[in-house]
LUMTOR-535158 format. One record per residue (C-alpha): x negated, y, z negated; residue in one letter; residue number from 1. Coordinates in pm, 1 decimal. Layout:
<rs>
<r><xx>X</xx><yy>Y</yy><zz>Z</zz><type>A</type><seq>NUM</seq></r>
...
</rs>
This chain:
<rs>
<r><xx>-798.2</xx><yy>2022.0</yy><zz>267.8</zz><type>M</type><seq>1</seq></r>
<r><xx>-1000.6</xx><yy>1772.0</yy><zz>59.1</zz><type>N</type><seq>2</seq></r>
<r><xx>-1110.8</xx><yy>1430.7</yy><zz>143.3</zz><type>D</type><seq>3</seq></r>
<r><xx>-819.3</xx><yy>1261.5</yy><zz>-32.7</zz><type>K</type><seq>4</seq></r>
<r><xx>-564.1</xx><yy>1464.1</yy><zz>148.9</zz><type>D</type><seq>5</seq></r>
<r><xx>-742.4</xx><yy>1402.0</yy><zz>487.1</zz><type>K</type><seq>6</seq></r>
<r><xx>-731.3</xx><yy>1030.0</yy><zz>417.6</zz><type>A</type><seq>7</seq></r>
<r><xx>-354.1</xx><yy>1042.5</yy><zz>314.3</zz><type>I</type><seq>8</seq></r>
<r><xx>-278.6</xx><yy>1233.3</yy><zz>629.9</zz><type>R</type><seq>9</seq></r>
<r><xx>-475.3</xx><yy>981.3</yy><zz>851.7</zz><type>L</type><seq>10</seq></r>
<r><xx>-289.1</xx><yy>688.6</yy><zz>683.6</zz><type>I</type><seq>11</seq></r>
<r><xx>49.0</xx><yy>849.7</yy><zz>726.8</zz><type>D</type><seq>12</seq></r>
<r><xx>-30.6</xx><yy>929.3</yy><zz>1094.6</zz><type>D</type><seq>13</seq></r>
<r><xx>-148.6</xx><yy>568.3</yy><zz>1152.0</zz><type>A</type><seq>14</seq></r>
<r><xx>168.5</xx><yy>421.7</yy><zz>990.6</zz><type>L</type><seq>15</seq></r>
<r><xx>380.6</xx><yy>647.1</yy><zz>1214.7</zz><type>N</type><seq>16</seq></r>
<r><xx>196.9</xx><yy>523.4</yy><zz>1520.5</zz><type>V</type><seq>17</seq></r>
<r><xx>243.7</xx><yy>166.2</yy><zz>1396.6</zz><type>L</type><seq>18</seq></r>
<r><xx>617.6</xx><yy>232.1</yy><zz>1361.2</zz><type>C</type><seq>19</seq></r>
<r><xx>641.8</xx><yy>378.1</yy><zz>1712.7</zz><type>T</type><seq>20</seq></r>
<r><xx>451.4</xx><yy>86.3</yy><zz>1865.9</zz><type>I</type><seq>21</seq></r>
<r><xx>672.0</xx><yy>-168.7</yy><zz>1675.3</zz><type>A</type><seq>22</seq></r>
<r><xx>990.9</xx><yy>4.7</yy><zz>1788.4</zz><type>E</type><seq>23</seq></r>
<r><xx>858.3</xx><yy>-12.5</yy><zz>2148.9</zz><type>Q</type><seq>24</seq></r>
<r><xx>849.8</xx><yy>-389.9</yy><zz>2100.7</zz><type>H</type><seq>25</seq></r>
<r><xx>1194.5</xx><yy>-398.0</yy><zz>1940.6</zz><type>F</type><seq>26</seq></r>
<r><xx>1065.5</xx><yy>-440.4</yy><zz>1591.7</zz><type>L</type><seq>27</seq></r>
<r><xx>1120.8</xx><yy>-221.5</yy><zz>1294.5</zz><type>K</type><seq>28</seq></r>
<r><xx>926.0</xx><yy>-165.0</yy><zz>976.6</zz><type>L</type><seq>29</seq></r>
<r><xx>1154.8</xx><yy>-138.0</yy><zz>678.8</zz><type>N</type><seq>30</seq></r>
<r><xx>1003.7</xx><yy>115.5</yy><zz>429.2</zz><type>P</type><seq>31</seq></r>
<r><xx>1222.6</xx><yy>-11.2</yy><zz>139.4</zz><type>S</type><seq>32</seq></r>
<r><xx>1032.4</xx><yy>-354.3</yy><zz>167.3</zz><type>K</type><seq>33</seq></r>
<r><xx>693.4</xx><yy>-172.7</yy><zz>188.3</zz><type>C</type><seq>34</seq></r>
<r><xx>461.3</xx><yy>-70.8</yy><zz>-88.8</zz><type>S</type><seq>35</seq></r>
<r><xx>101.3</xx><yy>65.3</yy><zz>-141.1</zz><type>V</type><seq>36</seq></r>
<r><xx>-169.7</xx><yy>-104.8</yy><zz>-338.3</zz><type>T</type><seq>37</seq></r>
<r><xx>-485.4</xx><yy>104.3</yy><zz>-384.5</zz><type>I</type><seq>38</seq></r>
<r><xx>-789.5</xx><yy>-106.9</yy><zz>-453.3</zz><type>F</type><seq>39</seq></r>
<r><xx>-1077.1</xx><yy>7.6</yy><zz>-668.3</zz><type>G</type><seq>40</seq></r>
<r><xx>-1237.8</xx><yy>15.9</yy><zz>-1003.0</zz><type>R</type><seq>41</seq></r>
<r><xx>-1021.7</xx><yy>65.2</yy><zz>-1312.6</zz><type>R</type><seq>42</seq></r>
<r><xx>-1192.4</xx><yy>381.8</yy><zz>-1424.6</zz><type>H</type><seq>43</seq></r>
<r><xx>-1143.2</xx><yy>551.9</yy><zz>-1084.0</zz><type>T</type><seq>44</seq></r>
<r><xx>-792.5</xx><yy>431.5</yy><zz>-1005.8</zz><type>L</type><seq>45</seq></r>
<r><xx>-621.7</xx><yy>665.2</yy><zz>-1246.2</zz><type>H</type><seq>46</seq></r>
<r><xx>-779.2</xx><yy>962.7</yy><zz>-1063.3</zz><type>T</type><seq>47</seq></r>
<r><xx>-581.3</xx><yy>893.7</yy><zz>-751.7</zz><type>I</type><seq>48</seq></r>
<r><xx>-243.2</xx><yy>815.9</yy><zz>-904.9</zz><type>S</type><seq>49</seq></r>
<r><xx>-77.8</xx><yy>1113.0</yy><zz>-726.3</zz><type>D</type><seq>50</seq></r>
<r><xx>-116.3</xx><yy>963.9</yy><zz>-379.4</zz><type>V</type><seq>51</seq></r>
<r><xx>195.6</xx><yy>966.6</yy><zz>-171.1</zz><type>K</type><seq>52</seq></r>
<r><xx>193.7</xx><yy>744.3</yy><zz>141.3</zz><type>I</type><seq>53</seq></r>
<r><xx>497.3</xx><yy>764.3</yy><zz>364.0</zz><type>T</type><seq>54</seq></r>
<r><xx>663.4</xx><yy>579.3</yy><zz>647.2</zz><type>I</type><seq>55</seq></r>
<r><xx>901.6</xx><yy>796.1</yy><zz>847.2</zz><type>K</type><seq>56</seq></r>
<r><xx>918.6</xx><yy>1043.7</yy><zz>566.8</zz><type>G</type><seq>57</seq></r>
<r><xx>999.0</xx><yy>792.9</yy><zz>302.1</zz><type>Q</type><seq>58</seq></r>
<r><xx>741.4</xx><yy>774.9</yy><zz>15.9</zz><type>V</type><seq>59</seq></r>
<r><xx>617.1</xx><yy>419.2</yy><zz>-52.7</zz><type>L</type><seq>60</seq></r>
<r><xx>587.2</xx><yy>304.1</yy><zz>-413.0</zz><type>P</type><seq>61</seq></r>
<r><xx>238.7</xx><yy>247.1</yy><zz>-548.7</zz><type>I</type><seq>62</seq></r>
<r><xx>208.4</xx><yy>-98.6</yy><zz>-704.3</zz><type>V</type><seq>63</seq></r>
<r><xx>-65.1</xx><yy>-257.4</yy><zz>-915.0</zz><type>D</type><seq>64</seq></r>
<r><xx>-55.3</xx><yy>-585.5</yy><zz>-728.2</zz><type>N</type><seq>65</seq></r>
<r><xx>69.3</xx><yy>-735.4</yy><zz>-409.7</zz><type>T</type><seq>66</seq></r>
<r><xx>160.8</xx><yy>-1081.2</yy><zz>-280.9</zz><type>K</type><seq>67</seq></r>
<r><xx>33.5</xx><yy>-1180.2</yy><zz>60.5</zz><type>I</type><seq>68</seq></r>
<r><xx>97.0</xx><yy>-1526.9</yy><zz>193.7</zz><type>L</type><seq>69</seq></r>
<r><xx>169.0</xx><yy>-1651.7</yy><zz>-153.5</zz><type>G</type><seq>70</seq></r>
<r><xx>-146.3</xx><yy>-1500.3</yy><zz>-303.6</zz><type>L</type><seq>71</seq></r>
<r><xx>-116.6</xx><yy>-1232.1</yy><zz>-569.0</zz><type>T</type><seq>72</seq></r>
<r><xx>-395.4</xx><yy>-979.4</yy><zz>-572.1</zz><type>I</type><seq>73</seq></r>
<r><xx>-429.7</xx><yy>-690.8</yy><zz>-815.0</zz><type>D</type><seq>74</seq></r>
<r><xx>-575.9</xx><yy>-350.1</yy><zz>-740.0</zz><type>N</type><seq>75</seq></r>
<r><xx>-905.0</xx><yy>-466.7</yy><zz>-889.5</zz><type>N</type><seq>76</seq></r>
<r><xx>-921.0</xx><yy>-746.5</yy><zz>-633.6</zz><type>L</type><seq>77</seq></r>
<r><xx>-864.0</xx><yy>-997.0</yy><zz>-923.2</zz><type>G</type><seq>78</seq></r>
<r><xx>-641.1</xx><yy>-1295.4</yy><zz>-924.8</zz><type>F</type><seq>79</seq></r>
<r><xx>-541.9</xx><yy>-1297.6</yy><zz>-1293.6</zz><type>T</type><seq>80</seq></r>
<r><xx>-166.1</xx><yy>-1256.3</yy><zz>-1215.9</zz><type>Q</type><seq>81</seq></r>
<r><xx>-182.0</xx><yy>-1514.2</yy><zz>-945.2</zz><type>H</type><seq>82</seq></r>
<r><xx>-325.2</xx><yy>-1788.0</yy><zz>-1186.3</zz><type>F</type><seq>83</seq></r>
<r><xx>-76.8</xx><yy>-1668.6</yy><zz>-1462.2</zz><type>T</type><seq>84</seq></r>
<r><xx>216.2</xx><yy>-1730.6</yy><zz>-1224.7</zz><type>R</type><seq>85</seq></r>
<r><xx>78.7</xx><yy>-2065.6</yy><zz>-1116.7</zz><type>L</type><seq>86</seq></r>
<r><xx>36.3</xx><yy>-2208.1</yy><zz>-1473.3</zz><type>Y</type><seq>87</seq></r>
<r><xx>359.5</xx><yy>-2062.0</yy><zz>-1623.0</zz><type>D</type><seq>88</seq></r>
</rs>
């Protein structure tokens, strides 16, 4: 098992633990509302495009940007899309 596979397995295990803890507190994670953003340099991001992160067996989509508390951040930690949306 290579380092990438080990990292994916650790992330999947951590997400499953998170789901279990959430359910113990009467909360649920909804995989259909979740996604994965992998942050890194442009020239290295394409080498890890085959990553599959799961929650309860459901594969999460990989997206180029994410919106957190109204702030849009892309996978290069840039804010271009955020500013574009602000000024459109």
